[in-house]
C-alpha angles and dihedrals in degrees: 000000000000091000093048096063097058090044091053091048091052091048091050091050093049093051095046096052096068090051091055090047091052091051092051091047090051090049092050090049091051091049092051090049091050091049093050092048092050093047091049090050093048094048092047091053092045099245119174131185113249124205100007137100091217127089122248089250093057094042091053092046090049091049093051091047091054091048091050094048093050095056116188093345093069126075133171118245111200123207119202127206125177136174102018129150101211134037092235092056091046091049092050092047090052092048091049091048091051092047091050092049091048094048092049091051092046091047092052091049093050092044092054093044093050093047092051093046095047095045090069095050097065094224127128092288098181097059094039091048093053091053094048095044093048089054091049093049090054090055095048 
């Protein structure tokens, strides 16, 4: 009986490894399909990479790699720019849009966190919250 338990554990490990490998292969296949679709869309619309020595292909691959490495802690923040006359102005508009979106998301997160933390303390949450949130807004 003592020899049977390690044997069963080894058998379970051997049978579970191919399933994990199949999942990772399917994920890689889906990522490659997503990459090809995005590149096709970008080339069809005439996108070019501005201000970099890398190609659009490498920049997109690098971006996807960073997103995959970050896991659940990483999110994309998209900046939008429309109706601009120069690439520099459009770039700055997109960066400002992304910064504004990020600061709004971060502010909402902090606001919710502070409200939930202060609700359990039993103090005057409204006044304390206004002071804390005003200080946070100055930093962001």
